[in-house]
N, C-alpha and C positions, 0 to 999 in steps of 0.2 A: 504494500500500500504506500503510495507516494506521500511524502511529508508535506503538510500545508505550511506556507510561509507564516511566520509569526505576525500577529496583529501588533502594530506599533502603538505604544502607549502615548496618549496626547500629553500626559504630564511628564513623560520620560522616566517614570518610576515603575519598578517591577518587583514582584516577589519571585525569587529564583530558588530552585532546588536542584542540587546535583547529588547523585548517589553512586556508590561503588558498583562496578560491574558484577553481575550475578549476586547482588546484595552483599558483596564482600565488604569487610571493614576497610575504610580508607585512612583511618587513624588507629594506630596500634599502641601509641603512648602519648604522653603529654608533649614531648618534643615534636611529634608530627603535627599536633594541633597548633603549637606555637609557630612552626614553620609556615603553616597555611596562613596564619594571621600575619606573619612577617611579609608574605607575598601580597596579601591584601593591602597592607600598609604601603608597601613599595609602589604598587600600581596606583593607589589612591593619591600618593604624593606626586605622581606624574599627571594628575588631572584626569585619570581614566573614568572616575565616577565619584559620586557621593554615596556613602554607606550610612544607612539609618539603623540597621539592626542586623545581627547575625546570631546563629546558633550552630555549633559544630557538634554533631552526634557521631557515633562510632562509624556508621556506614553512609551518612549523608550530611549535607550542609544546607541550611536555609540562609538566604541573604535578602535584605530589603535594600534595594539599590536604585540609584538614579543615574542615567547615562550622563557621561561627561564628554571628554575629548574624543572618545571612540564609541562605536556602536556596542550594544550589550553583547551581541554575538561574538564580536572580535575580542571584547574584554574577557568573556567567559572562556573563550578558546585559549587565550594567552595564560589565563589563570590555571586552566586545566593542564596545559603543557608544562608549565613551570613546576607545579606541584607533582605531577606524574613523574617528571624527570627525577625529582628529589626522592620520591617514594620508591621508584624502581631501583635506583642506585643503592639506596640504603638497605633494601630488602632483597637485593640481587634477583630481581624479577624482570620480565619483559612483557610487553603487550599493553593493552588498554587498561586503565584504572577505573575510569568512569563509565557509567551505563549510558550509552548513546548520547544524544544531545541533551542539554540541560532542559529542565521544565521551567516554565515561567507563566505568570499571570500579571495582567496590567493593574496598576493602582491608579484610579482616576478620581477618587474622592478622599477628603480628609477622614471621613468615617471609616472607609475601607482601609486606609493607611493605618489608623490607630488599631483597628481590629486585627489587622495582619501582624502588627508589631506585638500585640498581646499573644497571638497564636504562636509566633516564633519563639518568644521568650518562655512560653509554657510547654514547649516541646519536651524538655526533660521531665516535667511533671507528668505529662501525658504518658510518657514512656516508663513511669514509676521509678525513675532514677533518683529523684529528690521529691520532697514534699512541698518545696517552695522554690521559685525560680532563682532566688538570691543564693541558694545553696549550690548552684551549678556554676562552675568556674568558666566554662567555655561558651558563654553567650554574652551579649552586650548588655544584659539587664543590669548588672551591678555597676556598669559605667553610668547608666542613667540615674541610679539612686546614690551615686557618689560613694560606692563601696569598692570600686576598682578603678585603677588608673586608666585614663583615656589615652593610652600610649600613642604618641605621634598623631593624636586626634583622629584615630581610626574611625570613630563614630561621630557623626554630626548630630548631637543631641538637641541643640537649641530649637530646631525646626519643630520637632514633635513636642518638646516640653512647653513651648510657647502656646501650643494649642490648649494646654490645661490652665496656664496662668502666666502672667508676665513676671511675677515674683518666683524666683527659682525654687525656694524652699517649699512654697505652696504647690508649685507645679510638680515637684518630685513626689510630694505626698499624694496628690491626686493621681499621678501616674501609677504609683504603687497600688492605690485603691482600684484603679481601672484594671490593672493587670490581674488582680485577685478575683475579679468578677468571673462568674461562669460564662462560657462563650459557646454558642451553638453554631456559629458561622463555620462554613467549610472552606478549606483552602487546599491547594495542591499538596499531595502527600505521596508516600512511597508506593502504594498499591494501586493508585488510580490509573486507568488507561488514558492515553493522551487525549482521546476524543471527549473525555469527561471534564477536562480542565475548563474549557470554554463554558460548558453548561453550569459549572459551579460558580464561575465568576459572574455570569449573567444573573444567576439566582441571588447571589449576595448583593450585587449592585441594586437590583430591583427591591430587595428588602430594605436597603438603606434609603432609597428614594421614596418608598411608600410612606 
């Protein structure tokens, strides 16, 4: 079945997910996750994109990203090549590391952006790894609530926090409260066939607009 071209986001923002081929783990230790973050930092410093949220799980990654100097497809290709080269060399393996092309959905409204941020940060909770997103080291949640260093400004927190309040302390408190709320919204995930992604996005946008 031929692949359909990706629909471009009018806002330039996307929720992106990449996963290991055959569901294999793409991070085997903390150094692997740190290296992936280093690659994100390096590419961000070159103006490739703005990053609003991330979560690194054992066999997949969630990113909330806005296109910058290059297209999303070229950025994700460069990111994948760089990390795959590191991983294959470290573990003496050859071949593809990631499963096909990355998955993405467009972010076109502030409500959808906030809901997606909450979903990404709650991934470790959903996977029963932790009981609270602040207990998970490898997401951007603790950067938002000032419990982790925003190293090299990898995450642009101001845009989202300003949606909650202009005062940063108030904004962080409201951000934490919002993240703790139960969420029934659906977003791209591991087991969904590609043809379902557009249906999920349309349903969630309609829910927001109603």
